[in-house]
LUMKOL-171333 format. One record per residue (C-alpha): y, x, z negated. Coordinates in Angstrom, 1 decimal, m for minus. Layout:
// LUMKOL-171333
       y       x       z
       Y       X       Z
...
***
This chain:
// LUMKOL-171333
       y       x       z
    57.2   m75.0   m14.8
    56.1   m72.1   m12.9
    57.2   m68.8   m14.3
    57.9   m69.9   m17.3
    55.5   m72.9   m18.7
    52.4   m70.4   m18.6
    55.1   m67.7   m20.3
    55.2   m70.2   m23.6
    51.3   m71.0   m23.7
    50.8   m70.9   m27.4
    46.9   m69.6   m26.6
    48.1   m66.7   m24.6
    50.7   m66.2   m27.1
    48.0   m65.6   m30.1
    45.6   m64.0   m27.7
    48.2   m61.5   m27.9
    48.8   m61.4   m31.1
    45.5   m60.5   m32.0
    45.2   m57.9   m29.3
    48.6   m56.5   m31.0
    47.2   m56.5   m34.4
    43.9   m54.7   m33.5
    45.4   m52.4   m31.4
    48.0   m50.9   m34.0
    46.8   m48.5   m36.5
    50.3   m46.6   m37.5
    54.2   m47.9   m38.1
    56.2   m47.6   m35.1
    59.7   m48.6   m34.4
    60.8   m50.5   m30.9
    63.8   m51.8   m29.9
    64.4   m54.6   m27.4
    67.6   m53.8   m25.5
    68.9   m57.2   m24.3
    70.2   m59.9   m26.7
    68.8   m62.4   m24.7
    65.5   m60.9   m26.1
    66.4   m60.6   m29.3
    67.3   m64.6   m29.6
    63.8   m65.4   m27.9
    61.7   m63.0   m30.9
    63.9   m64.6   m33.2
    64.1   m67.9   m32.1
    60.1   m68.4   m31.8
    59.2   m66.2   m35.3
    57.5   m63.4   m33.1
    59.3   m60.9   m35.8
    56.9   m62.7   m38.6
    53.8   m62.7   m36.6
    53.8   m59.5   m35.6
    51.4   m56.7   m38.0
    53.7   m55.3   m40.6
    53.5   m51.8   m39.1
    55.4   m52.8   m35.9
    59.4   m52.8   m37.2
    61.3   m54.6   m34.1
    65.2   m53.4   m34.2
    68.1   m54.8   m32.3
    69.7   m53.0   m29.4
    73.4   m52.9   m27.6
    72.5   m55.2   m25.0
    75.2   m58.3   m25.2
    78.0   m57.7   m23.3
    80.1   m59.5   m25.1
    79.3   m57.4   m28.2
    80.1   m54.0   m27.0
    83.1   m54.9   m25.2
    85.9   m53.0   m27.0
    88.5   m54.3   m29.1
    91.2   m52.9   m27.3
    90.4   m54.9   m24.1
    90.3   m58.1   m26.1
    93.5   m57.0   m27.4
    94.6   m56.4   m23.7
    93.4   m59.6   m22.7
    95.4   m61.6   m25.1
    98.5   m59.9   m24.4
    97.7   m60.7   m20.2
    97.6   m64.4   m21.3
   100.5   m64.5   m23.8
   103.2   m62.0   m22.8
   102.1   m61.6   m19.1
   101.9   m65.4   m18.2
    98.8   m65.0   m16.2
    96.3   m67.4   m16.0
    93.4   m65.8   m17.7
    89.5   m66.4   m17.0
    86.6   m65.9   m18.7
    83.3   m66.4   m19.7
    83.1   m68.9   m22.6
    81.3   m66.2   m24.9
    84.6   m63.8   m24.7
    87.4   m66.3   m25.9
    86.0   m66.6   m29.4
    85.5   m62.7   m29.7
    88.1   m61.4   m32.7
    90.9   m58.9   m31.2
    92.9   m57.2   m33.6
    95.2   m60.1   m34.4
    93.9   m62.9   m32.6
    91.3   m63.8   m30.2
    91.6   m65.4   m26.8
    90.6   m69.0   m28.1
    93.7   m68.6   m30.7
    96.1   m67.8   m28.0
    95.1   m70.5   m25.8
    95.6   m72.9   m28.8
    99.1   m71.3   m28.9
    99.6   m72.6   m25.3
    98.7   m69.5   m23.4
    96.7   m70.5   m19.9
    93.0   m69.4   m20.8
    90.2   m71.0   m18.5
    86.4   m70.6   m19.0
    84.6   m70.3   m16.0
    81.3   m70.2   m15.0
    81.6   m67.5   m11.9
    84.8   m65.5   m11.0
    84.4   m66.9    m7.6
    86.2   m70.0    m9.1
    89.0   m67.6   m10.2
    89.5   m66.5    m6.8
    89.8   m70.0    m5.4
    92.2   m70.7    m8.3
    94.3   m67.7    m7.1
    94.2   m69.1    m3.6
    95.1   m72.6    m4.7
    98.0   m71.4    m7.2
    99.5   m68.1    m5.1
   102.7   m68.5    m7.2
   100.5   m67.2   m10.7
    99.0   m64.4   m11.1
    95.2   m65.0   m12.0
    93.4   m62.2   m14.1
    89.6   m62.8   m14.8
    87.9   m60.7   m17.8
    85.0   m59.2   m15.9
    82.6   m58.7   m19.0
    79.1   m57.7   m18.5
    75.8   m55.6   m17.9
    74.7   m54.6   m14.7
    74.0   m58.3   m13.9
    77.2   m59.5   m13.7
    78.7   m56.7   m11.7
    77.5   m58.1    m8.5
    79.5   m61.0    m8.7
    82.7   m59.6    m9.9
    82.6   m56.6    m7.2
    82.0   m59.5    m4.8
    85.1   m61.6    m5.8
    87.2   m58.9    m5.2
    85.9   m58.4    m1.7
    86.3   m62.0    m1.1
    89.8   m61.8    m2.5
    90.7   m58.7    m0.4
    89.4   m60.4     2.5
    91.0   m63.6     2.3
    94.4   m61.7     1.6
    94.6   m63.1    m2.0
    96.9   m60.7    m4.0
    97.4   m62.6    m6.8
    93.9   m61.9    m8.5
    92.7   m59.3   m10.2
    89.8   m58.1   m12.8
    90.0   m56.5   m16.2
    87.1   m54.6   m16.2
    84.6   m54.3   m19.2
    80.9   m53.1   m17.3
    78.8   m51.3   m19.4
    75.3   m49.7   m18.1
    71.9   m49.9   m20.2
    70.6   m46.4   m19.7
    73.2   m44.0   m21.3
    73.4   m46.3   m23.8
    69.5   m45.7   m24.4
    70.1   m42.0   m24.1
    72.9   m42.5   m26.7
    70.8   m44.2   m29.4
    68.1   m41.5   m28.5
    70.1   m38.6   m29.1
    71.3   m39.9   m32.4
    70.5   m37.5   m35.0
    69.5   m40.7   m37.2
    67.5   m42.6   m34.5
    64.7   m43.9   m35.6
    63.5   m45.6   m32.4
    60.0   m44.7   m30.6
    59.8   m47.4   m27.4
    62.3   m49.4   m25.9
    61.8   m53.2   m24.2
    64.4   m52.6   m21.2
    66.2   m55.7   m20.3
    64.1   m57.1   m17.1
    67.1   m58.7   m15.9
    69.2   m55.6   m15.2
    66.2   m54.1   m13.4
    66.1   m57.0   m11.1
    69.5   m55.4    m9.9
    68.9   m51.8   m10.5
    65.3   m51.4   m10.3
    63.6   m48.6   m12.0
    64.4   m45.1   m11.2
    67.3   m44.6   m13.6
    64.9   m44.7   m16.3
    62.3   m42.4   m15.3
    64.8   m39.3   m16.3
    65.1   m41.1   m20.0
    61.2   m41.5   m20.0
    60.7   m37.4   m19.0
    63.4   m36.1   m20.9
    62.7   m37.2   m24.3
    59.1   m38.4   m23.8
    60.0   m42.1   m24.5
    57.8   m45.0   m23.4
    59.7   m47.6   m21.5
    58.3   m51.0   m20.8
    60.6   m53.3   m18.7
    60.0   m57.1   m20.0
    60.9   m60.4   m19.8
    62.1   m63.0   m22.1
    59.7   m65.4   m22.6
    57.1   m65.1   m25.9
    54.5   m64.1   m23.8
    56.5   m61.6   m21.7
    57.7   m60.1   m25.2
    54.8   m59.7   m26.6
    53.2   m58.5   m23.4
    55.9   m56.0   m23.4
    55.4   m54.9   m27.3
    51.7   m54.3   m26.4
    52.1   m52.0   m23.6
    54.3   m50.1   m26.1
    52.0   m50.1   m28.7
    49.3   m49.1   m26.3
    51.2   m46.1   m25.2
    52.1   m44.8   m28.1
    49.0   m45.2   m30.0
    47.5   m42.9   m27.3
    50.5   m40.5   m27.4
    51.2   m41.4   m23.9
    55.2   m42.3   m22.4
    55.0   m44.0   m19.4
    57.6   m46.3   m17.7
    55.8   m49.7   m17.0
    57.2   m53.2   m15.6
    55.8   m56.2   m17.5
    58.5   m58.2   m15.5
    56.9   m57.5   m12.2
    57.1   m60.5   m11.0
    60.9   m60.6   m10.8
    62.0   m57.3   m11.3
    60.6   m54.6    m8.4
    61.4   m50.9    m7.9
    63.8   m51.0    m5.9
    66.0   m53.6    m7.3
    68.1   m55.6    m5.3
    69.4   m54.1    m2.6
    72.2   m56.1    m1.4
    73.6   m56.5    m5.0
    73.3   m52.7    m5.4
    75.5   m51.8    m2.4
    78.0   m54.2    m3.4
    78.2   m52.9    m6.4
    78.6   m49.6    m4.8
    81.4   m50.7    m2.4
    83.6   m51.9    m5.1
    82.6   m49.8    m8.1
    82.4   m46.4    m9.5
    80.7   m44.8   m12.6
    83.1   m43.9   m15.6
    83.2   m43.3   m19.2
    83.2   m46.3   m21.4
    84.0   m47.3   m25.0
    81.4   m49.4   m26.6
    83.0   m51.6   m29.7
    81.2   m50.4   m33.0
    79.3   m47.5   m31.4
    81.2   m44.7   m29.3
    82.6   m43.7   m26.0
    79.6   m43.2   m23.8
    80.2   m40.8   m20.9
    79.0   m42.1   m17.3
    78.1   m45.8   m19.4
    80.6   m48.3   m17.7
    82.1   m49.4   m13.9
    86.2   m49.1   m12.9
    87.1   m50.5   m10.0
    87.7   m47.7    m7.1
    90.9   m46.4    m6.3
    90.6   m48.5    m2.6
    90.7   m51.8    m4.7
    93.2   m50.4    m7.1
    95.0   m53.3    m6.4
    92.7   m56.0    m8.0
    92.2   m53.9   m11.1
    94.3   m55.4   m13.9
    94.7   m52.1   m16.1
    96.7   m50.8   m13.0
    98.2   m54.0   m11.7
    99.9   m54.9   m15.2
   102.0   m52.3   m17.9
    99.8   m53.6   m20.8
   101.8   m52.6   m24.0
    99.5   m53.2   m26.7
    99.5   m51.6   m30.5
    96.5   m49.6   m31.9
    93.6   m51.7   m31.8
    91.2   m51.9   m35.4
    88.5   m53.0   m37.3
    89.0   m53.2   m40.9
    87.1   m56.5   m41.9
    83.9   m54.7   m43.2
    81.8   m55.9   m40.2
    79.0   m53.7   m39.8
    78.1   m54.6   m36.0
    78.2   m51.0   m35.0
    74.9   m50.5   m37.0
    73.5   m53.4   m35.9
    74.0   m52.8   m32.5
    72.4   m49.3   m32.8
    69.3   m50.8   m34.4
    70.1   m49.1   m37.8
    70.4   m52.4   m39.6
    69.3   m56.5   m39.3
    72.2   m59.1   m39.5
    70.6   m59.8   m42.7
    71.5   m56.3   m44.4
    75.8   m56.9   m43.8
    76.8   m58.4   m47.1
    78.9   m60.7   m45.6
    76.4   m62.5   m43.0
    75.9   m66.4   m43.6
    79.1   m66.0   m46.1
    82.4   m64.7   m45.1
    81.0   m64.0   m41.5
    79.5   m67.1   m39.6
    79.9   m68.8   m36.3
    83.1   m70.7   m37.3
    84.7   m67.5   m39.0
    83.0   m64.7   m36.9
    84.2   m61.3   m38.3
    82.6   m59.5   m35.6
    81.2   m60.4   m31.9
    77.6   m60.3   m32.8
    78.0   m63.5   m34.8
    79.9   m65.0   m31.7
    77.9   m64.4   m28.4
    74.8   m66.4   m27.0
    73.3   m62.8   m27.1
    74.5   m62.2   m30.2
    71.9   m60.5   m33.1
    73.6   m61.9   m35.8
    74.0   m65.8   m34.5
    70.3   m65.5   m33.4
    69.4   m65.0   m37.3
    72.1   m67.2   m38.2
    70.9   m70.3   m36.3
    67.2   m69.3   m35.8
    66.1   m67.2   m38.2
    65.0   m70.5   m40.7
    63.5   m72.0   m38.1
    60.7   m69.3   m37.7
    58.0   m71.6   m39.8
    58.3   m74.4   m36.9
    58.8   m72.4   m33.8
    56.7   m72.2   m30.8
    54.8   m69.3   m31.5
    53.2   m70.8   m34.3
***
C-alpha cells in the first residue's frame, strides 16, 4: 500500500540504523511527543536497535492519559446523577476516576455509549429529543475539528439537547512546559505528524528559536521514526537547531485551512490541567461564549468532590519523560490492562500499555 508498505521496508530500516550509528558520537536524549509514535517504537523493537548513546523518552502526547481525573469524575457524574446519555471514544471509558471509571458506571446502569465520531452523538440527540446527550470531547488538535463541527451541526439543526464536555489539549505548550522544567533532560523532539497535518508548522518555530531546540515533525511508521531520529541527531551533532518536516507527504506548512477555521469558529485557547503534570497556561481549548449552550460544564450543575490520586501511580513522571514504564514498581503487577492504576496503561496510545503489550516482542519485531 502506497505510503505504508515502503515505510515498513526492513532494508530501509537497516540502512537508516546504520546511518544513525555512523552519525552519533555522544549521548543525546530525544522525546517522541505522540503516544502513537511510542507504540511504534516499542512494537517494532526500534528502542533496542538504536545506538546506546541515544535515549528515547516518551512524552505527553496521549490525550486520554493527560485528561485530568476531575473531568473523568464529571463525566461519571453526568452519566450517573444527571441521567444524560454520555458518549465517548472507547479509550476513555476504562480510565480510572476518583471512585470509578465510566465503564464501571455503565456496568451499574448508566447510559454510557462508545462512539467513533461526535457526529454520531449529534444524531442520537436528534433521535431522542427528550434526553440530554453529552459527548466527552477529548483529544489534541487532531480531534478538535470534528468535535467543533459537531457543535456547528447541532446549532444549525436546532438540536438543543446536545453538548460536549471539553478536554482538548495542545502540543506546543506541553513541549514548552517540558523544556522549561528545571529537571528537563530532553535535547530534541519528534513532533506529532498528525497534529501538524491540522495545525501546520508555525506554532513550533518560536519554540525552536527561543530554546535553541531541534524539532522534527515525524510520522508513525518505522522508517518515519528512524528518519526523524536521524534528522535530530544530525542537527545535535552539528550544534544546530531547526524545525524540519519528515512527514511532508502529509503535513504541510500551513496545515488544513478548513479544519483550522472550524476550530477557530467554535473554540478559544484557555489554560488546561494536564493529569499528572500541571496546569499549563494556554494549553487547551474551551467553547466560546457564543456556543455556551453546547458546553456541558456550563449547561449542567456538575457537583463532584475533590479529585485525588493516591494509588502510587507515577504516570506524571512517565508523561514528562522522567521515567520509563518499567521503572514504576507497580508496572505489570498491581497495574496491568485489566486493573489499570493510571491512564497510560489503558489508552491505545499510553506508554505503559505499549511496554506491557509489546516490549517482550522486540526480538520478533518488524525492525529486526
